[in-house]
N, C-alpha and C positions, 0 to 999 in steps of 0.2 A: 620231639614231646611235644606234647601237644599245647599250640601254641597260648589258650588262655587262661594257663599258669603263670605266666609271665604277665599278662594281665592281674594279674592277682599277685603278682611279686610287686609290680610298680603299685599299685594300691598299697601295698605294706611303706616300699619308699616313700611313699607321701605321707603316713601319714605316723612313720618312723621319726619321721625328720624332727618332728613338735619338739620331741624330749627332749635332745641335747644346744639345739639353735640358739636356745636363749643363754648358751656357755659361752658365745663370742662376742653378744652385746648385753652380759652385765654391767658393763659402767653404763648402757646405754640406756638402760630399764633402771637403776637404781637413780639415775639423777632426773630420768622424766617421774616416777613414781615418789622420790622424797625416800627412799628407803635406801638402809646401807647396801653393801657391796651382795655380804654373805647374808646377809636376807632375796636379797635378790637369790644366789645363789642355792638356795632352798626351794625354790621353785622347782629345779632339776630334783632334787629331792621326795618330794611332793609328788610330782609327778611318777616318779619311776619307782615308791609306796603303793601309789595306788593303780599303778599296771599289772606290778608282782599280784598285788590282791585279786583284780579283775578278772584276770585271764581262767584260772580254775573258776572262779563262783560262777560267774556269768555267763558260761560255757553249758555249765551244769544250771542251775536257773534259766535258762535259755534250749533246753535240749531240745523239745517237741519245736519247739519251730522251724521250719523252713530255712534252710540254709541263705540263699536266693534272698529273702524278704529279708533277712536278723542280718546279712550284710551291708545291706542298703540304709537298713535303720541306725545301724551302727556309724556309717560313712557321715548320715543325718544329721546324729549325735555330735560328731567329729567337728565339723563344718559348725557346729555353731557356738561349739566351745572354740574352733578357731575364731571365727566373728567376734564373740564375746573379751579376745586376745586382742581384739584389731579394734576395739572402742574400752579398751579398761582404762577408767578415768584414774582406779586405784589400785594398791595391792590388792585387797579383798576379793575384788572384784576379777582381778588376775588370779590368785588362788581358785576359785567356783571353776574357770574358763578350767585352767587349768587340766581338774580333776575331771568335768565332762571329755576333755582331750583324751585322758589318760586312759579312763577305762571304756572307752569307743575302741582306741589302736588296739585295744591289749587282747579285746572281743575279737577286733580283724585281724591279730595277728595269727591269733588261731585257727579263726573260722578259715581262713588261708593253708592252712597247714590238711586243713583236715582238708578241706577242699581238693587243694592240691592233689594227694595224696588219692582220693576218690576219682580225678579226671585222670591219672597216669596208667599207662599200662602197667602188669607187675615186674616186668626190668626198667622201668626207669622211676617208679614209687621212690625211690633214697634218693634219686635226682633230684626228681622235684620236690622234695622238701625241702633239700641243697638250695634252690635257687630261689624259696621264700625264705631262709634265711640270709640267700645272698642280698636282698630286694632291705630287709632288715639293718643288718649290718652294715651294709652301705651308709644308709638315710643315719648313721648314726656316728659316720664321721665322715659324712661329704657333707651335713646337713648342715653343721658347723660353719665352715669358708661361707656355704652360699648364703648363710642368713647375717653374717660380716657386714659381705661385701655391698648387698642390698641392704641393710641396718645402717651403714656406714654411705650410705648415699643419698637414702631416704626414710631414714629415721627406725626406729627398734621394730615400730609395727607393721611397716614393711615384708617384710617373711612371715610374717601372720597372710598378711594379702595375697603371697604367692602361695603359699599354700592349702588357702578354702579357693583358690582360681585351679589348682591341680585338684584339689578333693573333690567339685564338680566335675571336672574331666573324668576322674575315675566311677565319678556315682553314675554315667550318663556309659563309659564304655562299660561296665555291670552290668548296668542294663542291658542291653546292645546284645554281648556276646557270653556271657555266663549265663549257662541253662538253668532251670529250678533244682534246686538237691533237698532231695528228704532227709529227715534228722535221720540219726541214727542214734542209737543208746548211748547216753554218754556212761565215765565207767565213773560213780561218787567221789565224789572230795574224800571221803572218809579212805576207799580203796586204795586212792592216789597218794594219799598220807600214806597207805597199810606199807606201802613197796620200801618206806622211809623206816624200815625196820635195819635192817645191814650196815652194820656198822660203815663197814668198806660205801656203798653209796654214801652215808651223814657224808663222810671227809671226803668224797669224791664232788658233789653238789658242792661243798666248805668251798673245795679250790677257787670253782667260779665266783661264791661271795667273794671271800677275802681278794681274790688277784683284781678284780675291775672294784674295789672297796679302795688299795688301794693305788691304783691305776687314776680312782677322777678325784682323790684326794687334791691329785694336782691338776688333770685336766680339766675335772670342771673349773678351773680357775686359771687355764694357763693364760688368758689374755690378760687378765691384770700381772700376771708373775712372765710374761713377759716385757711387759708397758716397764714395768718397775725394774728391773735387769736390763733389759737390751733397750729401752726409751723406743719400741718400735713405729713406725708411725702406722694408720688405719691401712694404707696400702700392702706396705711391708709385713702387718702383721697378718691381710687377708694372703696374702703368697705363702706363711708359713704354714697358716690351717690348709690349704688347697693342697699342697705339697704333704702336709700330716695326714689329708682325708684318702691321696693318694695309695701313700707308704700303707696307710693302714689296709686299703683294701688289697695290697697285691701281697700283705703279710696273709690274709687269707688264705691265699694259692697256695704259700709257703707253706704255713700249718698244713696244708694238705699235702704236701708230697712230703715233708720233712715226715708227717705221721705214714706214709704210704712205703718210705725207705728205714724207719727205724721205728716203730710201732706206735704205740698212744702212749704208753707208757715213761718212757725215755722219750719222746719227743715234748711229756710235760713235766717232767724233772729240768729237763733240758730249757724247754721256753721260760719255766718261770725262774729259774735261776737265774738265764741270761738278765731278764725283766729287772728282776732286782737288782743288778748290778749296773746298769744302763740305765735304770731309774734314780741312781743312788748321784750316777753323774750328771745327771740336769742342776742343778742348781753350779756346780764345780763349772761346769762346762759355758754359763753367759760370761766367761772371760775374755768370750770373742763370737761375733755374730757368727760365723764359718762353723764353727767347731761345736754352735749350738745348733744349731742347725741338722748337720752329720748327727750327734746325738739323740736330739728330737724323731729323728725322720725312723732310727732302730728302734726305738721306745714305742714308735707309732704302729711301727709292719709287728711288733712281737706282741702287740695288743691284741691285736683280732691275731695272732696266728692260732693263738689255743683253741678256735672251737672245733675245727678239725676232729683235732686229740680230744677234746673231751665229748665231744657226740659220740665220737667212735671211742673212747674208753667206755662210757657208761651203760652203750648196744654189748660193749663184751662183758664188762659186769651184771647188766645186769640184761640179757634177753627176753625174759618174762613179762620184762613191764617195759619193754625200751621206747615205747609212747610216750608212758607216763613219765619217764625218766628225763626223756627233750627238753617237754612239756615245763615239768621242773625244773629243769635246768636254764628255761627261758626265765623263769622267774628268778630263779637262785640270781640270774645274773642283776636282773632290775632293785633286785634287795640289795647287790654289792653297789651298784649308780648311787640309790641312794646314799647309804651309810656313808661313801665316799665323798658325797656333797657332802655332808653335814657336816661329818670329819672336816676336809676342808675349810669348810663356815666356821666352825669354832678357832681355827690353826691361826687364819686369819683376824679374828677377832681377841684371840690372845698373845699375837706375836708379829709375821708378818709374811708372808705370800710364799717369800723369798725358802721356808722351813717344809711346804706342804711337802715337796718331795721326799723328805727323809722321812716327816710320818707314813707318809704313805708306803715307803720302803719294809717298814715295820708291819704292816697286813702283809705285806708280799713277799715278805717272809713265813709267816703265819700260812700263807698258798704253798709254801711249798714242802711247809710241814705236816700238810692236810694231807698231800698227795703222798708224801712219803710214807704217811701211819696211814693210806686209802689204799696203797698199794700193796704193802704189806702185810693186808690185813688177813687171818686165816675165818673164815668163819664156822661157827662148832656146828658138830653132827644138828643136833635142834635146828640151827637158823638156817642151815639149807634145807630140813626136810618142809620147813616153816615155807621157806621160796620157791619150793617147788608145791606147795600147796596153795599159794597166795597165786600162781601162775596158773595152776588149772583153774582159780576161782575167776580173775582175770578174762581168760579164754572161755 
């Protein structure tokens, strides 16, 4: 496979770290900026909302620009956002920085997917897109422990210094190794949304929204949860997050194997169902450090193991608009991240972080209900003919 695709994946990894990296340093940010823990958590919510909305909108708005130049422009805006985060004297400046970082990162991600697909030969197109998604998912789970280690050692601004430096290196690599890429006709947003007319697809996309809502209700506030229940030191906490990240990455590979072995539908039902049980056990497992660690690692592995199953399911359910569904699923995931971190903040403000996991389980159960509904959905003849017509229009 073309090595240039890995350069795009690394750039996605670098830019993707910013989204959840604040999750491990919420306590440091809240103290320094004199805001509540839940307010600091809304920096994740804000980022995810902007990311979810910006990708499709910016890709359509910039359809006529040469892709390499657009990619570099987005990286420059991303660097500006991170520099602003580094020097933020207050919460409002941090909000502006997060908006700039989220919008530019969303554009970088969708550009990487489209450019990687065009760079790869026909037999490697799916694998090329998978490599980009690996960079994105890896950043979401490994960014937190990296941010924690730097934040605890040098202050909460240090992770943004690291990301800024890596972003500059990525910008140079794009300039040196990525060729100019002519723009191609973008699918209008109206047509993208038209692909969601099927109830099967709507409930399918809701699986990702609700699963990640439940997950982030606890994961966005995992640091205060572990501090309150287990009283972990910063060094042990960093180790927990590192193991969590490794388990999540391995879980993605496990999800691919399960999907190939048992099929996407059975895999989704099994993963979401077991995920709900394990997440319910999280607060109960804190009676022992080692029991909690084991439960947390299983929870982490399951959290990202559903991604291959979802991609396979959406492609199978809507082959005529599979590219659109993959893009919309990325937005759906970030909507879930946004809602989950917001709900988690509300739980903390109204009661205790101890209950975040149990509130999150409610959303995971709803995700399971959505999965059952989507899998059993039988389209009408009219819907089937409309889907066929939409496929002809899209192609």
